[in-house]
ZADO-1210 file (C-alpha; in nm, 4 decimals, padded with zeros to 6 digits):
<atoms>
<atom x="01.6588" y="-14.5804" z="02.3929" code="MET" pos="1"/>
<atom x="01.4083" y="-14.8503" z="02.2961" code="ASN" pos="2"/>
<atom x="01.1642" y="-14.7038" z="02.5353" code="SER" pos="3"/>
<atom x="01.2117" y="-14.3662" z="02.3614" code="ALA" pos="4"/>
<atom x="01.1256" y="-14.5312" z="02.0264" code="PHE" pos="5"/>
<atom x="00.8218" y="-14.7049" z="02.1560" code="ALA" pos="6"/>
<atom x="00.6872" y="-14.3617" z="02.2947" code="THR" pos="7"/>
<atom x="00.7506" y="-14.2085" z="01.9662" code="THR" pos="8"/>
<atom x="00.5584" y="-14.4822" z="01.7905" code="GLY" pos="9"/>
<atom x="00.2708" y="-14.4367" z="02.0459" code="ARG" pos="10"/>
<atom x="00.2488" y="-14.0730" z="02.0007" code="VAL" pos="11"/>
<atom x="00.2300" y="-14.0784" z="01.6305" code="LEU" pos="12"/>
<atom x="-00.0082" y="-14.3383" z="01.6338" code="LEU" pos="13"/>
<atom x="-00.2376" y="-14.1336" z="01.8679" code="GLN" pos="14"/>
<atom x="-00.1988" y="-13.8309" z="01.6503" code="ILE" pos="15"/>
<atom x="-00.2849" y="-14.0356" z="01.3555" code="ARG" pos="16"/>
<atom x="-00.6341" y="-14.0838" z="01.4952" code="HIS" pos="17"/>
<atom x="-00.6817" y="-13.7070" z="01.5755" code="ASP" pos="18"/>
<atom x="-00.7547" y="-13.5267" z="01.2583" code="PRO" pos="19"/>
<atom x="-00.8119" y="-13.2033" z="01.4214" code="ARG" pos="20"/>
<atom x="-00.4586" y="-13.2124" z="01.5712" code="THR" pos="21"/>
<atom x="-00.3325" y="-13.3053" z="01.2394" code="ILE" pos="22"/>
<atom x="-00.4928" y="-13.0136" z="01.0763" code="GLY" pos="23"/>
<atom x="-00.3839" y="-12.7802" z="01.3425" code="LEU" pos="24"/>
<atom x="-00.0184" y="-12.8785" z="01.3005" code="MET" pos="25"/>
<atom x="00.0055" y="-12.9385" z="00.9252" code="LEU" pos="26"/>
<atom x="-00.2531" y="-12.6800" z="00.7726" code="VAL" pos="27"/>
<atom x="-00.3025" y="-12.3936" z="01.0086" code="VAL" pos="28"/>
<atom x="00.0483" y="-12.2615" z="00.9746" code="PRO" pos="29"/>
<atom x="00.0213" y="-12.2597" z="00.5820" code="SER" pos="30"/>
<atom x="-00.3252" y="-12.0946" z="00.6159" code="MET" pos="31"/>
<atom x="-00.1984" y="-11.8158" z="00.8214" code="LEU" pos="32"/>
<atom x="00.0997" y="-11.7689" z="00.5806" code="ILE" pos="33"/>
<atom x="-00.1353" y="-11.7606" z="00.3030" code="GLY" pos="34"/>
<atom x="-00.3578" y="-11.5021" z="00.4951" code="LEU" pos="35"/>
<atom x="-00.0625" y="-11.2729" z="00.5451" code="MET" pos="36"/>
<atom x="00.0380" y="-11.2961" z="00.1704" code="ALA" pos="37"/>
<atom x="-00.3222" y="-11.2114" z="00.0853" code="TRP" pos="38"/>
<atom x="-00.3348" y="-10.9204" z="00.3222" code="ILE" pos="39"/>
<atom x="-00.0215" y="-10.7783" z="00.1578" code="TYR" pos="40"/>
<atom x="-00.1166" y="-10.8598" z="-00.2058" code="THR" pos="41"/>
<atom x="00.0440" y="-10.6132" z="-00.4645" code="ASP" pos="42"/>
<atom x="00.2925" y="-10.4810" z="-00.1989" code="THR" pos="43"/>
<atom x="00.6364" y="-10.5675" z="-00.1195" code="PRO" pos="44"/>
<atom x="00.5824" y="-10.6136" z="00.2467" code="ILE" pos="45"/>
<atom x="00.5036" y="-11.0042" z="00.2317" code="PHE" pos="46"/>
<atom x="00.8587" y="-11.0344" z="00.0788" code="ALA" pos="47"/>
<atom x="01.0041" y="-10.8722" z="00.3793" code="GLN" pos="48"/>
<atom x="00.8058" y="-11.0436" z="00.6607" code="ILE" pos="49"/>
<atom x="00.7506" y="-11.3792" z="00.4858" code="GLY" pos="50"/>
<atom x="01.0604" y="-11.5437" z="00.6297" code="PRO" pos="51"/>
<atom x="00.9490" y="-11.4279" z="00.9637" code="ALA" pos="52"/>
<atom x="00.5954" y="-11.5793" z="00.9233" code="MET" pos="53"/>
<atom x="00.7681" y="-11.9032" z="00.8425" code="ILE" pos="54"/>
<atom x="00.9271" y="-11.8950" z="01.1798" code="ALA" pos="55"/>
<atom x="00.6497" y="-11.7679" z="01.3838" code="LEU" pos="56"/>
<atom x="00.3492" y="-11.9648" z="01.2947" code="PHE" pos="57"/>
<atom x="00.4878" y="-12.3258" z="01.3155" code="PRO" pos="58"/>
<atom x="00.6797" y="-12.2278" z="01.6282" code="PHE" pos="59"/>
<atom x="00.3518" y="-12.1114" z="01.8139" code="VAL" pos="60"/>
<atom x="00.1451" y="-12.4217" z="01.6939" code="VAL" pos="61"/>
<atom x="00.4011" y="-12.6699" z="01.8049" code="MET" pos="62"/>
<atom x="00.4402" y="-12.5053" z="02.1347" code="PHE" pos="63"/>
<atom x="00.0636" y="-12.5283" z="02.2000" code="LEU" pos="64"/>
<atom x="00.0103" y="-12.8842" z="02.0685" code="VAL" pos="65"/>
<atom x="00.3070" y="-13.0186" z="02.2448" code="THR" pos="66"/>
<atom x="00.2549" y="-12.8814" z="02.5847" code="SER" pos="67"/>
<atom x="-00.1278" y="-12.9578" z="02.5919" code="ILE" pos="68"/>
<atom x="-00.0657" y="-13.3160" z="02.4678" code="ALA" pos="69"/>
<atom x="00.2140" y="-13.3937" z="02.7120" code="THR" pos="70"/>
<atom x="00.0133" y="-13.2465" z="03.0043" code="LEU" pos="71"/>
<atom x="-00.2837" y="-13.4594" z="02.9038" code="ARG" pos="72"/>
<atom x="-00.0590" y="-13.7703" z="02.9665" code="GLU" pos="73"/>
<atom x="00.0196" y="-13.6711" z="03.3017" code="ARG" pos="74"/>
<atom x="-00.3445" y="-13.5640" z="03.3881" code="ARG" pos="75"/>
<atom x="-00.4933" y="-13.8930" z="03.2748" code="SER" pos="76"/>
<atom x="-00.2334" y="-14.0934" z="03.4619" code="GLY" pos="77"/>
<atom x="-00.0733" y="-14.2421" z="03.1399" code="THR" pos="78"/>
<atom x="00.2524" y="-14.1057" z="03.2329" code="LEU" pos="79"/>
<atom x="00.2583" y="-14.2512" z="03.5914" code="GLU" pos="80"/>
<atom x="00.1627" y="-14.5891" z="03.4354" code="ARG" pos="81"/>
<atom x="00.4580" y="-14.5676" z="03.1767" code="LEU" pos="82"/>
<atom x="00.7070" y="-14.4745" z="03.4247" code="LEU" pos="83"/>
<atom x="00.6325" y="-14.7829" z="03.6292" code="SER" pos="84"/>
<atom x="00.7583" y="-14.9738" z="03.3349" code="MET" pos="85"/>
<atom x="01.1250" y="-14.9591" z="03.2227" code="PRO" pos="86"/>
<atom x="01.0766" y="-14.5834" z="03.0860" code="LEU" pos="87"/>
<atom x="01.2731" y="-14.2787" z="03.2325" code="THR" pos="88"/>
<atom x="01.1469" y="-13.9246" z="03.2224" code="LYS" pos="89"/>
<atom x="01.4242" y="-13.8475" z="02.9843" code="GLY" pos="90"/>
<atom x="01.3061" y="-14.1411" z="02.7632" code="GLY" pos="91"/>
<atom x="00.9674" y="-13.9978" z="02.7727" code="PHE" pos="92"/>
<atom x="01.0596" y="-13.6506" z="02.6774" code="ILE" pos="93"/>
<atom x="01.3038" y="-13.7717" z="02.4149" code="LEU" pos="94"/>
<atom x="01.0254" y="-13.9989" z="02.2673" code="GLY" pos="95"/>
<atom x="00.7778" y="-13.7004" z="02.2371" code="TYR" pos="96"/>
<atom x="01.0712" y="-13.4894" z="02.0893" code="ALA" pos="97"/>
<atom x="01.1412" y="-13.7427" z="01.8133" code="MET" pos="98"/>
<atom x="00.7895" y="-13.7763" z="01.7411" code="ALA" pos="99"/>
<atom x="00.7040" y="-13.4087" z="01.6950" code="PHE" pos="100"/>
<atom x="01.0535" y="-13.3763" z="01.5174" code="THR" pos="101"/>
<atom x="00.9017" y="-13.5899" z="01.2336" code="LEU" pos="102"/>
<atom x="00.5782" y="-13.3971" z="01.2508" code="ILE" pos="103"/>
<atom x="00.7767" y="-13.0763" z="01.2355" code="ALA" pos="104"/>
<atom x="00.9616" y="-13.1853" z="00.9249" code="ILE" pos="105"/>
<atom x="00.6275" y="-13.2614" z="00.7595" code="VAL" pos="106"/>
<atom x="00.4858" y="-12.9279" z="00.8713" code="GLN" pos="107"/>
<atom x="00.7952" y="-12.7252" z="00.7455" code="THR" pos="108"/>
<atom x="00.7750" y="-12.8925" z="00.4068" code="SER" pos="109"/>
<atom x="00.4257" y="-12.7961" z="00.3751" code="ILE" pos="110"/>
<atom x="00.4671" y="-12.4372" z="00.5036" code="ALA" pos="111"/>
<atom x="00.7639" y="-12.3435" z="00.3069" code="VAL" pos="112"/>
<atom x="00.6515" y="-12.4991" z="00.0026" code="SER" pos="113"/>
<atom x="00.3239" y="-12.3359" z="00.0192" code="PHE" pos="114"/>
<atom x="00.4979" y="-11.9847" z="00.0977" code="ALA" pos="115"/>
<atom x="00.7194" y="-12.0228" z="-00.2043" code="VAL" pos="116"/>
<atom x="00.5263" y="-12.2013" z="-00.4748" code="TRP" pos="117"/>
<atom x="00.1783" y="-12.0576" z="-00.3732" code="VAL" pos="118"/>
<atom x="00.2225" y="-11.7371" z="-00.2039" code="CYS" pos="119"/>
<atom x="00.5343" y="-11.6533" z="-00.4269" code="GLY" pos="120"/>
<atom x="00.7961" y="-11.5903" z="-00.1626" code="LEU" pos="121"/>
<atom x="01.1262" y="-11.5466" z="-00.3462" code="GLU" pos="122"/>
<atom x="01.4151" y="-11.7290" z="-00.1916" code="ILE" pos="123"/>
<atom x="01.7600" y="-11.6469" z="-00.3185" code="SER" pos="124"/>
<atom x="01.9766" y="-11.8743" z="-00.1023" code="GLY" pos="125"/>
<atom x="01.9993" y="-12.2449" z="-00.0360" code="ASN" pos="126"/>
<atom x="01.6322" y="-12.3865" z="-00.0176" code="MET" pos="127"/>
<atom x="01.7445" y="-12.7018" z="00.1710" code="TRP" pos="128"/>
<atom x="01.9142" y="-12.4838" z="00.4434" code="LEU" pos="129"/>
<atom x="01.5841" y="-12.2867" z="00.4545" code="LEU" pos="130"/>
<atom x="01.4024" y="-12.6162" z="00.5201" code="PHE" pos="131"/>
<atom x="01.6558" y="-12.7078" z="00.7925" code="ILE" pos="132"/>
<atom x="01.6266" y="-12.3765" z="00.9734" code="VAL" pos="133"/>
<atom x="01.2372" y="-12.3879" z="00.9651" code="ALA" pos="134"/>
<atom x="01.2410" y="-12.7483" z="01.0993" code="ALA" pos="135"/>
<atom x="01.4695" y="-12.6412" z="01.3849" code="LEU" pos="136"/>
<atom x="01.2392" y="-12.3605" z="01.4547" code="ASP" pos="137"/>
<atom x="00.9307" y="-12.5862" z="01.4687" code="ALA" pos="138"/>
<atom x="01.1246" y="-12.8352" z="01.7017" code="LEU" pos="139"/>
<atom x="01.2207" y="-12.5263" z="01.9155" code="LEU" pos="140"/>
<atom x="00.8477" y="-12.4752" z="01.9718" code="GLY" pos="141"/>
<atom x="00.8211" y="-12.8369" z="02.0451" code="THR" pos="142"/>
<atom x="01.1036" y="-12.8442" z="02.3171" code="SER" pos="143"/>
<atom x="00.9608" y="-12.5274" z="02.4819" code="LEU" pos="144"/>
<atom x="00.6257" y="-12.6800" z="02.4935" code="GLY" pos="145"/>
<atom x="00.7633" y="-12.9954" z="02.6469" code="LEU" pos="146"/>
<atom x="00.9286" y="-12.7706" z="02.9104" code="MET" pos="147"/>
<atom x="00.6181" y="-12.5709" z="02.9815" code="ALA" pos="148"/>
<atom x="00.4115" y="-12.8764" z="03.0276" code="SER" pos="149"/>
<atom x="00.6451" y="-13.0068" z="03.2993" code="ALA" pos="150"/>
<atom x="00.5730" y="-12.6939" z="03.5046" code="PHE" pos="151"/>
<atom x="00.1903" y="-12.6594" z="03.4191" code="ALA" pos="152"/>
<atom x="-00.0872" y="-12.8318" z="03.6123" code="ARG" pos="153"/>
<atom x="-00.3793" y="-12.7459" z="03.3636" code="THR" pos="154"/>
<atom x="-00.4295" y="-12.6494" z="03.0084" code="GLU" pos="155"/>
<atom x="-00.5022" y="-12.2931" z="03.1262" code="PHE" pos="156"/>
<atom x="-00.1599" y="-12.2830" z="03.2890" code="GLN" pos="157"/>
<atom x="-00.0045" y="-12.4002" z="02.9648" code="VAL" pos="158"/>
<atom x="-00.1552" y="-12.0896" z="02.7995" code="ILE" pos="159"/>
<atom x="-00.0377" y="-11.8704" z="03.0796" code="GLN" pos="160"/>
<atom x="00.3149" y="-11.9708" z="02.9793" code="PHE" pos="161"/>
<atom x="00.2799" y="-11.8060" z="02.6339" code="MET" pos="162"/>
<atom x="00.3171" y="-11.4543" z="02.7693" code="PRO" pos="163"/>
<atom x="00.6396" y="-11.5804" z="02.9361" code="LEU" pos="164"/>
<atom x="00.7817" y="-11.7836" z="02.6696" code="LEU" pos="165"/>
<atom x="00.6381" y="-11.6893" z="02.3348" code="ILE" pos="166"/>
<atom x="00.5227" y="-11.3089" z="02.3448" code="PHE" pos="167"/>
<atom x="00.8453" y="-11.1734" z="02.4502" code="PRO" pos="168"/>
<atom x="01.0155" y="-11.3418" z="02.1736" code="GLN" pos="169"/>
<atom x="00.7518" y="-11.2169" z="01.9107" code="PHE" pos="170"/>
<atom x="00.7913" y="-10.8643" z="02.0495" code="LEU" pos="171"/>
<atom x="01.1751" y="-10.8551" z="02.0566" code="LEU" pos="172"/>
<atom x="01.2569" y="-11.0787" z="01.7557" code="ALA" pos="173"/>
<atom x="01.2494" y="-10.7972" z="01.5052" code="GLY" pos="174"/>
<atom x="00.9148" y="-10.8437" z="01.3497" code="ILE" pos="175"/>
<atom x="00.7337" y="-10.5266" z="01.4740" code="ILE" pos="176"/>
<atom x="01.0491" y="-10.3163" z="01.4969" code="LEU" pos="177"/>
<atom x="01.4227" y="-10.4062" z="01.3735" code="PRO" pos="178"/>
<atom x="01.6105" y="-10.5109" z="01.6897" code="ARG" pos="179"/>
<atom x="01.8828" y="-10.2307" z="01.6358" code="ASP" pos="180"/>
<atom x="01.6096" y="-09.9832" z="01.6899" code="GLN" pos="181"/>
<atom x="01.4978" y="-10.1222" z="02.0250" code="LEU" pos="182"/>
<atom x="01.6308" y="-09.9685" z="02.3561" code="PRO" pos="183"/>
<atom x="01.9843" y="-10.1056" z="02.4248" code="GLU" pos="184"/>
<atom x="01.8762" y="-10.3501" z="02.7014" code="VAL" pos="185"/>
<atom x="01.5657" y="-10.4864" z="02.5033" code="LEU" pos="186"/>
<atom x="01.7970" y="-10.5407" z="02.1900" code="GLU" pos="187"/>
<atom x="02.0588" y="-10.7242" z="02.4200" code="ALA" pos="188"/>
<atom x="01.7795" y="-10.9639" z="02.5378" code="ILE" pos="189"/>
<atom x="01.6330" y="-10.9964" z="02.1690" code="GLY" pos="190"/>
<atom x="01.9767" y="-11.1043" z="02.0607" code="ASN" pos="191"/>
<atom x="01.9741" y="-11.4038" z="02.3018" code="TRP" pos="192"/>
<atom x="01.6272" y="-11.5294" z="02.2372" code="LEU" pos="193"/>
<atom x="01.6069" y="-11.8252" z="01.9826" code="PRO" pos="194"/>
<atom x="01.3177" y="-11.7098" z="01.7670" code="LEU" pos="195"/>
<atom x="01.5349" y="-11.4036" z="01.6769" code="SER" pos="196"/>
<atom x="01.7997" y="-11.6354" z="01.5443" code="HIS" pos="197"/>
<atom x="01.5607" y="-11.8424" z="01.3512" code="ALA" pos="198"/>
<atom x="01.4123" y="-11.5223" z="01.1920" code="ILE" pos="199"/>
<atom x="01.7557" y="-11.3847" z="01.1200" code="ASP" pos="200"/>
<atom x="01.8602" y="-11.7110" z="00.9509" code="ALA" pos="201"/>
<atom x="01.5501" y="-11.7400" z="00.7444" code="LEU" pos="202"/>
<atom x="01.5837" y="-11.3790" z="00.6401" code="VAL" pos="203"/>
<atom x="01.9415" y="-11.4284" z="00.5425" code="ALA" pos="204"/>
<atom x="01.8744" y="-11.7301" z="00.3469" code="ILE" pos="205"/>
<atom x="01.5892" y="-11.5742" z="00.1697" code="SER" pos="206"/>
<atom x="01.7915" y="-11.2761" z="00.0663" code="ALA" pos="207"/>
<atom x="02.0806" y="-11.5098" z="-00.0204" code="GLY" pos="208"/>
<atom x="02.3091" y="-11.3488" z="00.2243" code="THR" pos="209"/>
<atom x="02.3723" y="-11.6503" z="00.4594" code="GLU" pos="210"/>
<atom x="02.7175" y="-11.6593" z="00.6173" code="ASP" pos="211"/>
<atom x="02.9011" y="-11.7662" z="00.9275" code="SER" pos="212"/>
<atom x="02.6460" y="-11.5626" z="01.1471" code="SER" pos="213"/>
<atom x="02.3770" y="-11.8005" z="00.9879" code="THR" pos="214"/>
<atom x="02.5659" y="-12.1124" z="01.1168" code="VAL" pos="215"/>
<atom x="02.6130" y="-11.9535" z="01.4556" code="ALA" pos="216"/>
<atom x="02.2319" y="-11.8779" z="01.4702" code="SER" pos="217"/>
<atom x="02.1659" y="-12.2699" z="01.4016" code="LEU" pos="218"/>
<atom x="02.3820" y="-12.3575" z="01.6820" code="PHE" pos="219"/>
<atom x="02.2191" y="-12.1130" z="01.9221" code="ILE" pos="220"/>
<atom x="01.8763" y="-12.2696" z="01.8209" code="ILE" pos="221"/>
<atom x="02.0046" y="-12.6161" z="01.8768" code="ILE" pos="222"/>
<atom x="02.1471" y="-12.5262" z="02.2068" code="ALA" pos="223"/>
<atom x="01.7950" y="-12.3760" z="02.3222" code="TRP" pos="224"/>
<atom x="01.6366" y="-12.6930" z="02.2179" code="ILE" pos="225"/>
<atom x="01.8758" y="-12.9126" z="02.4104" code="ALA" pos="226"/>
<atom x="01.8499" y="-12.6917" z="02.7274" code="VAL" pos="227"/>
<atom x="01.4649" y="-12.6918" z="02.7044" code="ALA" pos="228"/>
<atom x="01.4698" y="-13.0744" z="02.6699" code="LEU" pos="229"/>
<atom x="01.6788" y="-13.1197" z="02.9635" code="VAL" pos="230"/>
<atom x="01.4793" y="-12.9010" z="03.1888" code="ILE" pos="231"/>
<atom x="01.1580" y="-13.0699" z="03.0711" code="GLY" pos="232"/>
<atom x="01.2907" y="-13.4025" z="03.1716" code="SER" pos="233"/>
<atom x="01.4332" y="-13.2949" z="03.5036" code="LEU" pos="234"/>
<atom x="01.1276" y="-13.1238" z="03.6169" code="THR" pos="235"/>
<atom x="00.8600" y="-13.3652" z="03.4707" code="LEU" pos="236"/>
<atom x="00.6124" y="-13.4988" z="03.7361" code="ARG" pos="237"/>
<atom x="00.4548" y="-13.8253" z="03.7155" code="ARG" pos="238"/>
<atom x="00.1073" y="-13.7149" z="03.7653" code="ARG" pos="239"/>
<atom x="-00.0790" y="-13.3756" z="03.7848" code="THR" pos="240"/>
<atom x="-00.3296" y="-13.3729" z="04.0758" code="PRO" pos="241"/>
</atoms>
């Protein structure tokens, strides 16, 4: 466990000295949410899609940053050197997950605060629960990014995972078309995807209609995070040729 904490500290220190990555993670999601609010000025549409945007943009950004950062550790030989010390693959993945969890909390605080107090998104439900779901959603992007990086050999291959792991969730989560209007097979698939549950929970909290299904969505998101981290730790290679 100490090695995981050491990895967490090292990752945070590296990010601290990379202002572009900090800007991408902390500023860009809020900018995109603000752009959507600006596009739909004087219409009721942003009130409808705002919760989904809080889920989508941090999720995608954290996936990209985490997967590429982890892959660079392998390509540079850093991971191979670390694993020659008392550090397991699981400890490495856990350390990265904890580092990006802290970043996700900050990112979520900024994005939700910006959406609510600058863009005017109305939240009728529990604001703390909204923060928790949004943070779990960002952590979901992190865990899927860690899993993708374990399989990829290059940054380009990481991008190729987006059509597999990200785009289907975007298309089937109910953003473009409500899931109950999709063909039955696609609706069934969409109902199992974690981004769908993150959006459902955020929409319910925004409307003040959260109930037991919202809690169930939280557990489904957490289960997806855990499975992705386990797969990432089991398939992680020491070095990418």
